[in-house]
Residue frames relative to the residue before (quaternion, step in Angstrom):
aa qw qx qy qz dx dy dz
M 1.0000 0.0000 0.0000 0.0000 0.00 0.00 0.00
F 0.4847 -0.6605 0.4983 0.2837 3.52 -1.17 0.71
I 0.0356 -0.7724 0.6339 0.0160 3.62 -1.09 0.71
Y 0.4988 -0.6164 0.5176 0.3213 3.55 -1.30 0.40
K 0.3613 -0.7203 0.5574 0.1999 3.56 -0.99 0.91
I 0.7852 0.2093 -0.0854 0.5765 3.54 1.19 -0.64
D 0.5123 -0.5727 0.5232 0.3686 3.54 -1.31 0.18
V 0.2976 -0.8146 0.4686 0.1680 3.60 0.05 1.29
L 0.6800 0.4835 -0.3110 0.4551 3.62 0.83 -0.88
E 0.6175 0.5297 -0.3306 0.4783 3.60 1.10 -0.71
E 0.6833 0.4782 -0.2960 0.4657 3.57 0.87 -0.87
L 0.6200 0.5189 -0.3364 0.4829 3.58 1.08 -0.68
K 0.6459 0.5144 -0.3260 0.4603 3.56 0.98 -0.85
K 0.6366 0.5320 -0.3240 0.4547 3.63 0.97 -0.82
A 0.6882 0.4710 -0.2420 0.4959 3.58 1.21 -0.73
G 0.6350 -0.5788 0.3178 0.4010 3.56 1.32 0.09
Y 0.6196 0.5410 -0.3195 0.4706 3.54 1.36 0.14
N 0.0112 -0.7843 0.6202 0.0034 3.63 0.05 1.21
T 0.7218 -0.4821 0.2839 0.4074 3.53 -1.31 0.36
T 0.6016 0.5582 -0.3629 0.4413 3.57 1.12 -0.62
R 0.6643 0.4986 -0.2816 0.4804 3.54 0.94 -0.87
L 0.6493 0.5138 -0.3263 0.4560 3.59 0.94 -0.84
R 0.6706 0.4684 -0.3081 0.4858 3.62 1.05 -0.69
R 0.6875 0.5207 -0.2970 0.4099 3.55 0.79 -1.07
E 0.7388 0.3856 -0.2037 0.5138 3.55 1.00 -0.93
K 0.3809 -0.7615 0.4455 0.2767 3.58 1.33 0.03
L 0.2465 0.7791 -0.5204 0.2480 3.49 1.01 0.96
L 0.7665 0.0363 -0.0261 0.6406 3.58 1.18 -0.71
T 0.5057 -0.6351 0.4957 0.3085 3.56 -1.19 0.66
E 0.6466 -0.4964 0.4128 0.4063 3.56 -1.29 0.37
S 0.6664 0.5015 -0.3201 0.4494 3.62 0.91 -0.85
A 0.6316 0.5215 -0.3367 0.4644 3.59 1.04 -0.72
I 0.6369 0.5125 -0.3324 0.4703 3.63 1.00 -0.79
Q 0.6707 0.4994 -0.3013 0.4583 3.54 0.94 -0.87
D 0.6258 0.5305 -0.3354 0.4631 3.55 1.03 -0.76
L 0.6390 0.5146 -0.3225 0.4720 3.60 1.04 -0.79
R 0.6405 0.5270 -0.3226 0.4560 3.60 0.95 -0.83
N 0.7510 0.4045 -0.1970 0.4833 3.57 1.05 -0.87
G 0.5398 -0.6639 0.3862 0.3445 3.55 1.26 0.15
K 0.4787 0.6415 -0.4565 0.3883 3.59 1.25 0.33
I 0.5185 -0.6456 0.4720 0.3024 3.50 -1.15 0.70
V 0.3652 -0.7356 0.5322 0.2059 3.53 -0.89 1.01
G 0.6413 -0.5343 0.4047 0.3734 3.53 -1.35 0.28
I 0.7128 -0.4911 0.3191 0.3859 3.52 -1.31 0.37
I 0.6465 0.5240 -0.3287 0.4466 3.57 0.99 -0.71
S 0.6605 0.4871 -0.2902 0.4922 3.53 1.02 -0.81
L 0.6267 0.5352 -0.3224 0.4657 3.54 1.04 -0.78
E 0.6227 0.5371 -0.3137 0.4748 3.56 1.05 -0.76
K 0.6792 0.4818 -0.2935 0.4695 3.57 0.92 -0.88
I 0.6267 0.5230 -0.3370 0.4691 3.58 1.03 -0.75
C 0.6498 0.5022 -0.3236 0.4699 3.59 0.91 -0.86
A 0.6391 0.5196 -0.3259 0.4640 3.64 0.94 -0.75
L 0.6953 0.4800 -0.2822 0.4543 3.59 0.83 -0.98
L 0.7565 0.3748 -0.2021 0.4965 3.55 0.98 -0.80
E 0.3115 -0.7787 0.4749 0.2665 3.55 1.36 -0.24
I 0.5127 0.5924 -0.4390 0.4398 3.55 0.84 1.06
Q 0.5409 -0.6191 0.4743 0.3149 3.58 -1.36 0.22
P 0.6544 -0.5211 0.3604 0.4127 3.64 -1.12 0.52
G 0.6550 0.5377 -0.3082 0.4322 3.58 1.07 -0.78
D 0.6013 0.5514 -0.3504 0.4600 3.53 1.26 -0.31
I 0.7004 0.4453 -0.2405 0.5033 3.56 1.31 -0.42
I 0.8164 0.2002 -0.0557 0.5388 3.55 0.83 -1.03
G 0.0860 -0.7698 0.6315 0.0364 3.49 -1.15 0.82
Y 0.4043 -0.6818 0.5505 0.2621 3.53 -1.30 0.18
K 0.0528 -0.7816 0.6215 0.0030 3.54 -0.95 0.97
R 0.3883 -0.7128 0.5219 0.2623 3.61 -0.82 0.82
G 0.7168 0.5028 -0.3368 0.3464 3.46 -1.20 0.54
């Protein structure tokens, strides 16, 4: 199963992207923000946007855990 290696919303907040800004500027959808809050893996489009905003690779965000 895929897991987050980092707290994505916290890292976005540190980079200046709080949830209000993410919504207002339509950087992430409401459902993507809720998925992040609930620890669910977001879709590939949202993952790509997160990588661009944080200037990191998908492997820096998501890992694989057996079980």
